[in-house]
C-alpha positions, 0 to 999 in steps of 0.5 A, a space after each residue: 340076211 339068212 332068208 336071202 341066203 336060203 333063197 339063193 341056196 334053193 334057187 341053185 338047187 332047182 337050177 342044179 336039179 333041172 340041169 342034172 340029166 344023167 345018161 345012165 340014171 341007175 349008175 350016174 344019178 347021185 354021183 353026177 348031181 353031186 359033182 355038178 352041184 358041189 361048186 355051186 354049194 361052195 359058192 353059196 356058202 362063201 357068198 353067205 359068209 360075205 353077206 354075214 360079214 357085211 351085215 356084222 359091219 353094218 350092225 357095228 356101225 349102227 351100234 356106234 353111230 347113235 343119234 347123239 354122235 350124229 348130232 355131235 358130228 353135225 354140230 362140229 361140221 356146222 361150227 367148222 363152217 361158221 368158223 371158216 365163214 367168220 374168218 373169211 368175213 374178218 379177213 374181208 373186214 380187215 382188208 376193208 379197214 386197211 383200205 379205209 385207213 390208206 384212203 384216210 391218210 391220202 385225204 389227210 395229206 391232201 387236206 393238209 396241203 390244201 390248208 397250207 396253200 389256203 394259209 399262204 394265200 391268206 397271209 399273202 392277202 393280209 400282207 397286201 392289205 397291211 402294206 396298203 394301209 401302213 403309212 409311208 415312212 413307217 418301219 416294222 419294229 417287232 410286230 408293229 409299225 413305228 415312225 421315229 422323227 430323227 431331226 425335227 423337234 416340236 411341242 407335244 401338241 404339234 408332234 401329235 398333229 404331225 403323227 395324225 397327218 401321217 395317219 398315225 398317233 404318238 406312240 405307246 408300247 404293248 410290252 417291255 420287249 417292244 419298248 426295248 426294240 424301239 429304244 435301240 433305234 433312238 439317239 441317247 442324247 435326245 428326248 422323244 415325245 410319246 402318246 402317254 399323257 394325263 392331260 384330262 385328269 392328273 395321274 390318270 395316264 392314257 394312250 393318245 391312240 387308244 384312249 386307254 391306260 398304257 400297257 407298259 411304262 418305265 418311269 424314271 425313279 425321280 418322277 413324279 414332281 406334281 407340277 401342274 403343267 407336266 402332263 405329257 410323257 417323253 422318253 429319254 435314255 430308256 426311261 419315261 419322264 413327265 414334261 411340260 407339253 410345251 417342251 420341244 422334243 423329237 417324237 415317235 409315231 405308231 400306225 395303229 390304235 391297238 395300244 
């Protein structure tokens, strides 16, 4: 920087020397040259000061902006850029998740409606099938269909044949709840044949419809009398009795073979 100032100074001296041409050399030479060069000298001094000041500032900046500082600032800048990019990606991901959740809710509602529609259709088909295979004159009591004879009486064998002619069987009950629901439909002054019997083997009662042991029985407390011909079961006033299969009673039929 000092060399630049000196060069600049010398240039102005030469310029001054070439332009300082006094009309009266003996009297004007020294004074005229100084008068002409004085502003130039001041300008050179001021310019040199500014250049020195600028060089000082550059030296200070160079002193404090070390390699470590530069790398630190560079790392901070990179981290800021990365954080900004990560935030943008997270925002984009959140928006995508929100959209996916909304789409899922819409699809779930649509699937539920379709499932409900399908269920209604299946129930309607089952209802038509059920109505097609339920014998005439049978009524639904609880979850099953029964026929209750309200006027005629017959032996157990005849009653069983009558149920078979209606595409049914003498009845048994799947639960106490079902038993009570049917019992409410009966006359208290009449006995009704059921499908429960031990005709094949004494004390091994089975259902005429399923061939399996009955799921529910409600015996009268005076049973059993162990008479050999009492192999058929009747229902009277809410209790079950063993009777001779040749007795004449009303009867109850069921439409299925489940019980």
